[in-house]
Phi, psi and omega in degrees: 000135187281152183291159185201157173261167190211145178205154175258119180273152189258340177218154175305320180294323180296316192289322180292323180291328176294317178297322175289331191279329188245111186296146181082018181275142174237144168283143176230134173233260186290325170081009195290339178255312186299320184295320174301317178294322181290325178297330182270352186062032166281311176251131181228071181291147175271342187212139174240138178245119191274119176252020179289337179279000181288146178276064181238035181240032186250150167246110192241139173276135187266157185303329182278002184102350182283194178223139174252115184252121186290150182304328178269007177296130180284149183309319177299315181296315181293321181295325184271355183301127188296329176286322170303314180296327179277318191254333184225055183299342177294322181294313179302317182297314180299319179296322186281349180274354185248133163067193185252167182297328181293323181291319182301324181292335186253320186297140186252169179302308178291318178301319177306313181296328189257013181289150185263160189305158178253023175303125186299334182287321175302324180276351184252106182295351173275351187253140168300139183204109178295339172290329178270318189223087186309134175092357183275338183113161181250110185291327189295329183284114187087004179249200180284123191222028177300332187268354200264185185287143175256347180213150176084358187271182182216184179284357183255343175187143172233036173295162174244158172280133184275346194289133163277322181300319181296328178296318181290322177299316177306314183297321181282357177062049177289163180232134180264123179259142183226170167229139181260161178315327184274004182092350180285141187264160188214148165238131183239114178300146187294336177293336185251359186278315175272150182249153165283157183298315182050219177273004180218065180304341187275351168263102193265336180227179183263011181288148180264164183305131181086345184293132193246129171280124178260332185193164171236126176251146179247135175295166182304147188301140183264350178069209186081179176272125183241125181225148170226132191225132177233131182249130191219167180281346172216172189291337184208163172057033175227159188271156188290128165287310172218141170225149190233120171257119183235134168240124184231135179263171179293332178284002176093343178293160175167199183235146168223140180223145185242152171239160174084356183246346188209176184295340182214168174304138196245117178221129178237106191295326180298330177288337185287340178293343178271004180311310177305337186265003176108165184302320185291323176287321179299312184294326180294318175292316181298326181249022174298123186092009182295145179232076186284156168274173176299328184287324186245013179294352174296337188291332179303310182283332182289329180290324180290313176291331174290313178296327181291321175298314179300317183293324179292317183293321183291324180293324182287326182283337175278349181275000000 
């Protein structure tokens, strides 16, 4: 691991200002992703700003009935929160589908949104990777790509986003709150938070340099049947081949977001109008324009089958 300097921030604005002041700064909270990347020298920050001392670990009900989740709320605490389990069960289910209990005890809400891909070529510093070394090439294109994206990719990158929580947040229409280095606050809809790779896959979010996530807010509960189903190569502690986040109302309408298929949580609102007509029509809209590789073309059919199973279970629960 390369040497780095370290400081503890006292306020969110101070943390953001420090990150903007010192080139190569990264924020650290749980460190469940960043420290691994530092050990492999994939991430080589010159300076770390520890944000654990900031008062960003509260879950609060908003005046409009929504929920404000502090950036430092641990995944375990968020999944177990009584209000989350009662009014946003999709989020609790998604959190419990990810990682081990030990990791959930350390991982934070903001860190979960910011975790980087688990593409094996990204982790192998002997292989070209545009996300790790811009301009070097994408080894997954033409390589082993079973886990990779079938939609939203580019000639520069076909990696997938690993988060389960982010998929649920996308279905719930969450908003990311931040503070910028100049102290100004900003709100970013979750739909606009993560970026598709395009020609610059190393730029993964629309955060500005030094910008710090302070909270994630959820609109007031929409009710309905809420399910999260994850298909993976082994029963636990594996990233999704395909995951489905579903919110469905009694009249059949609802929302669907997918994980494991794109560079960011994948939702196509226009496709959701087909929910009353079944999984095949919805999947057709969700994956319109899909460009799977030879290794992962099975994911296209897997999305439809997984969605069909989730819809059938949702119907059973309502009956």
